[in-house]
C-alpha positions in Angstrom: -5.2 -4.0 9.1 -8.5 -3.7 11.0 -11.2 -1.2 11.7 -10.6 2.1 13.5 -9.6 1.6 17.1 -8.3 -1.9 16.6 -4.8 -1.0 17.7 -2.9 -0.7 14.3 -1.2 2.7 15.0 -0.4 1.7 18.5 1.3 -1.4 17.3 3.3 0.7 14.8 4.5 3.0 17.6 5.6 0.0 19.5 7.7 -1.2 16.5 9.6 2.1 16.4 9.9 2.4 20.2 7.6 5.4 20.8 5.3 3.2 23.0 6.7 0.6 25.4 4.8 -2.7 25.2 3.3 -3.9 28.4 4.3 -7.5 27.5 6.3 -9.1 24.8 9.2 -7.5 22.8 10.1 -5.9 19.5 13.2 -7.4 17.9 15.2 -5.6 15.2 18.1 -7.6 13.9 17.7 -9.9 16.9 18.0 -7.0 19.4 15.2 -6.1 21.7 14.2 -2.4 21.6 13.6 -2.7 25.4 17.3 -3.3 25.9 18.4 -0.2 24.0 19.4 3.0 25.7 17.6 6.2 24.6 20.6 7.2 22.5 20.7 3.7 20.9 17.0 3.8 20.2 17.3 7.2 18.6 20.2 6.0 16.4 18.2 3.0 15.4 15.3 5.2 14.2 17.7 7.4 12.3 19.6 4.6 10.5 17.2 1.7 10.2 13.6 3.0 10.2 11.6 5.6 8.4 7.9 6.6 8.5 5.4 7.8 5.9 2.4 9.5 7.4 -1.2 9.9 6.2 -1.0 13.7 6.6 2.2 14.0 4.4 3.9 16.0 7.2 5.8 18.3 4.8 7.4 21.5 6.0 5.7 24.4 4.1 8.7 26.7 4.3 11.0 24.1 2.6 11.3 23.2 -1.0 10.5 19.7 -2.3 14.3 18.9 -2.3 14.8 20.2 1.2 11.7 18.3 2.5 13.1 15.1 1.0 16.5 15.8 2.5 15.1 16.7 6.0 15.6 13.2 7.6 19.2 13.1 6.3 19.7 16.6 7.8 18.5 15.4 11.2 20.8 12.4 10.9 23.8 14.8 10.4 24.5 14.0 6.8 26.5 16.8 5.1 24.6 19.1 2.7 26.1 17.9 -0.6 25.5 14.2 0.2 22.0 14.7 1.5 20.9 16.8 -1.5 22.3 14.1 -3.8 20.5 11.3 -2.0 17.3 13.3 -1.8 17.5 14.1 -5.5 17.9 10.4 -6.4 14.9 9.5 -4.1 12.7 12.1 -5.8 13.7 10.9 -9.2 12.7 7.3 -8.1 9.2 8.6 -7.3 8.8 10.6 -10.4 9.5 14.1 -9.0 13.0 14.8 -10.4 11.7 17.9 -12.2 9.9 19.4 -9.1 12.9 20.0 -6.8 12.5 23.7 -6.2 8.7 23.8 -5.9 6.9 24.3 -2.6 4.6 21.7 -1.0 1.5 24.0 -1.4 2.2 24.0 -5.2 1.8 20.2 -5.4 -1.3 18.0 -5.6 -2.0 15.6 -2.8 -0.5 12.7 -4.7 2.6 14.6 -5.4 2.9 15.6 -1.8 2.7 12.0 -0.7 5.4 11.1 -3.2 7.6 13.7 -1.5 6.9 12.1 1.9 7.8 8.7 0.4 11.0 10.1 -1.1 12.0 11.6 2.2 11.7 8.1 3.7 13.5 6.4 0.8 16.4 8.9 1.0 17.4 7.4 4.3 17.5 4.0 2.6 16.1 2.3 5.7 15.8 -1.5 5.9 12.4 -0.9 7.7 9.7 1.4 6.3 6.7 2.1 8.5 3.6 3.5 6.7 0.6 4.6 8.8 -2.5 4.8 6.5 -0.1 6.6 4.1 -2.5 6.5 1.1 -5.9 6.8 2.8 -6.2 10.6 2.3 -5.7 10.3 -1.5 -8.3 10.2 -4.3 -9.0 6.6 -5.5 -7.0 6.9 -8.8 -4.0 8.6 -7.1 -4.2 6.0 -4.4 -3.9 3.2 -6.9 -1.0 5.0 -8.6 0.8 5.2 -5.2 0.2 1.5 -4.5 1.7 0.7 -7.9 4.7 2.9 -7.2 5.3 1.2 -3.9 5.1 -2.2 -5.5 7.6 -1.1 -8.1 10.0 0.3 -5.5 9.7 -2.9 -3.5 10.6 -4.9 -6.6 13.7 -2.8 -7.2 14.9 -3.1 -3.6 13.2 -5.3 -1.1 12.9 -4.0 2.5 10.6 -4.7 5.4 7.5 -2.6 5.1 4.8 -2.5 7.8 1.8 -0.9 6.1 -1.2 0.1 8.2 -4.6 0.1 6.4 -8.3 -0.3 7.0 -8.9 -1.0 3.4 -9.1 -4.7 2.5 -8.5 -4.3 -1.2 -5.3 -2.3 -0.5 -4.1 -4.9 2.0 -4.7 -7.7 -0.5 -2.9 -5.9 -3.3 0.1 -4.8 -1.2 0.6 -7.4 1.6 2.7 -10.5 1.4 1.1 -11.2 4.8 -1.9 -9.6 6.4 -2.2 -9.2 10.2 -5.9 -8.8 11.0 -6.6 -6.9 14.3 -9.6 -6.2 16.4 -9.9 -4.5 19.8 -6.1 -4.7 20.4 -5.9 -8.3 19.5 -4.3 -10.1 16.6 -7.0 -12.4 15.1 -4.9 -14.0 12.4 -1.7 -13.4 10.4 -1.1 -15.0 7.0 -1.3 -14.5 3.3 -4.6 -13.3 1.8 -5.2 -16.7 0.4 -4.7 -18.3 3.8 -7.1 -15.9 5.5 -9.7 -16.4 2.8 -9.4 -20.2 2.6 -8.6 -21.0 6.3 -10.0 -18.3 8.5 -9.1 -18.8 12.2 -12.5 -17.8 13.5 -15.9 -16.4 12.5 -14.6 -12.8 12.9 -11.9 -13.4 10.2 -14.4 -15.2 8.0 -16.9 -12.3 8.3 -14.2 -9.8 7.4 -13.3 -11.6 4.2 -16.9 -12.6 3.2 -17.2 -9.9 0.5 -13.7 -10.4 -1.0 -13.5 -11.2 -4.7 -11.9 -14.6 -4.4 -10.8 -14.5 -8.0 -8.5 -11.5 -7.2 -6.9 -13.5 -4.3 -6.7 -17.2 -5.3 -4.3 -18.7 -7.8 -5.2 -20.7 -10.9 -3.8 -24.0 -9.7 -6.6 -24.2 -7.1 -9.2 -24.7 -9.9 -7.0 -26.7 -12.4 -8.5 -30.0 -13.5 -6.7 -33.1 -14.8 -5.7 -32.7 -18.4 -8.1 -34.5 -20.8 -6.6 -37.4 -22.7 -8.4 -38.7 -25.7 -7.9 -39.4 -29.4 -8.9 -35.9 -30.3 -7.3 -33.9 -27.5 -4.1 -35.1 -25.8 -1.7 -33.2 -23.5 1.7 -34.8 -23.6 4.3 -34.8 -20.8 7.7 -36.5 -20.4 8.8 -38.8 -17.7 9.3 -35.9 -15.3 5.8 -34.5 -16.2 7.3 -31.6 -18.0 4.8 -30.3 -20.6 5.8 -31.1 -24.2 2.7 -30.0 -26.2 -0.7 -31.2 -27.3 -2.6 -32.8 -30.1 -5.7 -30.8 -31.0 -9.1 -32.0 -32.0 -8.2 -31.2 -35.6 -5.2 -33.6 -35.3 -2.6 -30.9 -35.3 0.5 -31.1 -33.1 1.3 -27.9 -31.1 4.7 -27.9 -29.3 4.8 -26.5 -25.7 6.6 -23.3 -26.7 3.6 -22.4 -28.9 0.8 -23.3 -26.4 -0.7 -20.4 -24.5 -0.4 -21.4 -20.8 -0.7 -20.0 -17.3 2.0 -20.1 -14.6 1.2 -21.3 -11.1 0.6 -18.3 -8.9 -1.4 -16.4 -11.5 -4.5 -15.0 -10.0 -7.8 -16.4 -11.3 -9.0 -12.9 -12.2 -5.9 -12.3 -14.4 -6.5 -15.6 -16.2 -9.9 -14.8 -17.6 -8.8 -13.4 -21.0 -6.3 -16.1 -21.6 -8.7 -19.0 -20.8 -11.5 -17.4 -22.8 -9.3 -16.9 -25.9 -8.0 -20.5 -26.1 -9.8 -23.0 -28.3 -8.8 -25.8 -25.8 -8.4 -26.0 -22.0 -5.5 -23.8 -20.9 -2.6 -25.7 -19.3 -1.3 -24.6 -15.9 2.5 -25.1 -15.4 4.7 -24.8 -12.4 8.1 -23.0 -12.4 9.8 -26.1 -13.8 7.3 -26.4 -16.6 5.6 -29.4 -15.0 1.9 -29.8 -16.0 -0.3 -29.2 -13.0 -3.6 -29.4 -14.8 -5.8 -27.4 -17.2 -8.6 -24.8 -17.0 -11.5 -24.8 -19.4 -13.8 -21.8 -19.8 -16.6 -23.8 -18.3 -14.4 -24.6 -15.2 -13.4 -21.0 -14.9 -17.0 -19.7 -15.0 -18.1 -22.4 -12.5 -15.4 -21.3 -10.1 -16.3 -17.6 -10.5 -19.9 -18.5 -9.8 -18.9 -20.4 -6.6 -17.3 -17.3 -5.3 -14.6 -19.2 -3.5 -13.0 -22.2 -5.3 -11.4 -23.7 -2.3 
């Protein structure tokens, strides 16, 4: 991500071999694109890469089904097979009942779904998306982001998503590469860029980010209180067993509302606010990391960056 003119689209065109890098190399499955012949590069694009464009790039004289099957047609896939694969892709993006409609009969969001289905029909291990959602209305854009996350959960693939929208990058990106003037300023998770910016430019870019929507709850967890009235019990391996409340009641771990490590602070607000005692934070092995009280949560939100 980066501002307009930072080099995002140029970088994307280097990844698919449309622009030859002046230095460095692009490796796909340990093979450099610079070492491929024109035919090999063309075959790589057809079999291993697909693109989704900002402008939808649908053919107006083709139906939804034929648009979704177009990449397969170019790749030489027989008609029956490509129609079946395109139909499955359209069903995955929620357009299984729109097969015979024309692009101009669809809303912008639906047209972008067709563009995404066309890419998915190829079943590529690499998906390149150049500001694919930036032309959509905010609500439709959010829906498309959700759809992309759901598709990625179903079948993981390498997705390079170009965006100038920080909220979109934070929501979608496992890693964010921040660019400016053709240079890569820093690449890392949103949490890394927010907590450990490489320079003032990165720090300035992230200064208005809602930290609670980026940082996990374990960063603000405190040591569990241990007293006669409130006691959090763990076993020898620090696995959480339960707690004694101020009223003297024993609550086993299975009945104690808790938060898992990795939960975003923003997502924890309702759970913490609704608990009559500090909410335990557990790791994947049920070890007690610490607790978060409503006071601690409010204090961290007020700080803006609990790091």
